[in-house]
LOTOR-930713 format. One record per residue: x, y, z of N, C-alpha, C, O in turn; residue in one letter. Coordinates in steps of 0.05 Angstrom, whole numbers, plus 5000, padded with zeros to 4 digits. Layout:
XYZXYZXYZXYZA/...
//
This chain:
959764970795958865110819958365400813956365520823X/960165530797959765810790957165840774955766040778X/956565650757954165660741951665660759949765810755X/951665480780949465470799949165730814946965830818X/951365840822951366100837950166320820948466480829X/950966330794949966540776946966490771945366690769X/946166240768943366180763941666270787939466370783X/942566230811941166310835940966620836938766720842X/943066760830943067050830941167160808939567340814X/941267050785939467140763936567090770934867260766X/935966850781933266790790932366980812930067070811X/934067030831933367220852932667500842930667610850X/934367610825933967870813931367880797929868070798X/930967670782928467650765925967660783924167800777X/925967500804923667500823923367770836921067870839X/925567900844925368160856924168370838922268510845X/925168390813924168580795921368520785919768700778X/920668260783917968190775915968270796913768370789X/916568240821914668310843914368610844912168710850X/916468770837916169060836914369140813912669310815X/914769010790913169070766910269000770908469120757X/909568800787906868710790905368870812903168790819X/906569080822905269230843902569320834902169420812X/900569290851897769350844897169640848898069760868X/895669750830894770020832891970020845890269850838X/891470220862888870240875887570500864888470720871X/885470470848884270700835881370650831880470430825X/879770860833876970860825876571090806878071290806X/874571070789873871280771870971350774869271170772X/870371600779867571690781867071900759868572100756X/865071850743864272040721861672170729859772040737X/861672430727859272590735858572770712860172920701X/856072750703855072910681852473040689850572920699X/852373300683849873460688848373460661849373570641X/845973350662844173350638842073560643839973500656X/842573800633840774030638837873980630836074060644X/837573860607834773810596833173630616830773660617X/834473460630833173280649833373380677832273260696X/834773600681835173710708836373500726835473460749X/838373360716839373120729842473110729843673180709X/843573030751846372980753846672670754845672540772X/848072560735848372280732851172200740853172320731X/851471990757853971920769854471620764852771450770X/856871560754857671280751860371250765862271400758X/860571060783863171010797864070730789862470540790X/866570710782867770450775869970380795871770540800X/869670140806871570050827872269760821870569610812X/874769690827875469410824873969240844873869310868X/872669030835870968860852872568750876871568760898X/874868640871876368510893877068710915876968650939X/877868960908878569160928876069240944876169260968X/873869290930871369380943870269160960869269210982X/870368910951869368680966870968650992869868601013X/873568680990875268671014874468881034874268821058X/874069121025873269341043870569281056870269301080X/868569191040865969141051866068911071864668911092X/867768711066868068491085869268591112868268511133X/871368751110872668851134870769041150870769041174X/869269201136867669401149864969311158864069391179X/863669141142860869061148860368771154859268711176X/861268591137860568311140862568141125862868161101X/863867961139865967791128864867601107866367491091X/862267561106860967371087860267501060859367361042X/860567761058859767901033861467791010863867781011X/859967730988861267650963859967790940857567750935X/861467960927860268110904860267920880861967740877X/858367970863858067820837857467530842858267360825X/856167460864855467190869852567120862851866890859X/850967330858848167290852846467250877844067210875X/847767250901846267200926846067460942847967630941X/843967490956843567720974843967990961845068170974X/843168020936843668270922842468510935843568730934X/840068480946838768710960840368800984840669040988X/841368620999843068681023845668811014846569001026X/846868700993849368810982848869100972850569270977X/846569140958845969410949845769610973846769830971X/844569520995844369701018847069771029847570001036X/848869571031851569621042853169801023854469981032X/852969750997854469910977853470200980855070380981X/850870240980849770510982850570651007851370891007X/850470511029851170621055854170721054854770941063X/855870551044858670621044859270851025860571051033X/858270841000858871050981857771320990859171520988X/855271321000854171581010855771691033855971941035X/856971521049858571621072861371731063862571891077X/862271631040864971711030865071901007867172001000X/862671960996862672140972860472350975858572350959X/860672540994858672750996858872940972861073010963X/856573030963856473220940854773460948852473430958X/855773700944854273940948853874080921855774110906X/851474160916850874320892849674580901847674590915X/850874800892849975070900849875100931848075230941X/851774980944852075000973850174820989850074841014X/848674650976846774470989847674180986848174090964X/847974051009848673771009846473600996844173631003X/847173440976845273280961845372990971847472890981X/843172850968843172560973842572420946840272400938X/844672320933844272180908842471940911842571810932X/840871880891839171650891840671410879841671430856X/840771200893842070950884840370830862838070750867X/841470800838840070680815840570380814838770220809X/843070310819843770020818846769980812848370170814X/847369740806850169660801850169450779848169320773X/852569410767852969190749855869110750857669270756X/856368860743859068750743859968720715858468620698X/862468790709863668750683866568650687868268810694X/866968400683869568270689870368330718868968230736X/872468480722873368540749872668820759873768910779X/870768950745869969220752867069220761865369090750X/866569370783863869420793863069700784864469900790X/860869730770859669990763857370050782855569880786X/857470280794855370370813854170620801855570810795X/851470620800849970840787848371000807846970890824X/848571270805846971450822845871670804846771720782X/843871810815842772040802841772250823840772170844X/842172500817841172720833839172860815839872960794X/836672870824834472980807833873270816834673360837X/832373400798831173670803833373880808833174040826X/835473870791837574080793837174250768837974180746X/836074490772835474660749837874810739838074880715X/839874860756842374980748844574920768843974860791X/846974930759849274890776851075130775852175200754X/851275270798853175490801855675410814857875500807X/855475230834857775120847857374820851855174720855X/859574670849859474380852861874300869864174370862X/861374160891863474080909863173780914860973680920X/865373640912865373350917867773270934869973370931X/867273080952869472940966869272650957867072550952X/871472520955871372240948873572100964875872100957X/872671970987874471831005874171531001874971371019X/873071440979872571160974875171000975877171070962X/875270800991877470610995879870731009881870591013X/879770991017882071111031882470971058884670961069X/880270861070880570731096881770451094882270321114X/882270361070883570091066886270111053888069971060X/886570291033889070311018890170601020888870791011X/892470621031893670891035894571011008894871261006X/894970850988895870950962893570960941893970970917X/891070950951888670960935888471230921889071440933X/887671230896887171480881884371460870883571260859X/882871680873880071690862879971910841880272150847X/879571820817879472010794876472090791874771920790X/875972350790873272450787873272620761874672820759X/871672530742871372680716868672810716866672670720X/868573070711865973200710865473320683867373410669X/862973330675862073470652859573630661857373530661X/860073880667857974050678858074320664860174440660X/855674400655855374660641857274680617858474890612X/857574460603859274460579862274460585863874480566X/863074440610865874440617866674170628865274050644X/868974070619870073820629872273890649873974060644X/872373750671874373790691874973510704873073360709X/877473460709878273210722879873270747881673440747X/879173130769880573150794881772880800880572670795X/884272880810885472640821885572680851887172840861X/883872530866883672570895885272350909885072120902X/886772440929888372260945887772320975886472520981X/888672150993887872191021888672471032887172581048X/890772591022891672851031890073081018890173311027X/888773020996887173220981884773080969884872990946X/882573060985880372900977877873060968875672950968X/878273310960876073480953876473610926878773680918X/874373650911874373800886872174010886869973950895X/872674240876870674460876870674600848872774660837X/868274640838867874780813866075020818864075000833X/866775250807865175490810864475590782866275640766X/861975620776861075700750859975990749858576070730X/860476150770859576430771861276600754860776840752X/
//
């Protein structure tokens, strides 16, 4: 009987610690690079497909399925609408509207591509990134920039969702 009691305790502790160890992280990564020769700001956002799909279903349409090969044009519209509403970018004090280039799926990651054209110089760069904050309170959005030869990384959280660079 003591053996059975110990076995139940050990099993219980194992399950408890395993569930703590399996806690899921909520993170996105956005890389922004200014290509001066092309007068272009290139943006790549990486988000876990399952997290983003859950958000799009709750916010827009319960039938949305990413990486299904169906309704890709409609899915592109919804993705673009959401990202533009959650990630405003100002360059030199002017709000920009990034051009949606497209998306691709790689295993469990969604890559979303944008470009801002006709940027001859960057004196100031301001970004907010509230992506998935409306779904996950512990979401973190990492923003890596390479602008004017300088690399800078921001870790944005719901309490601090803005990053600012000044090149003057």
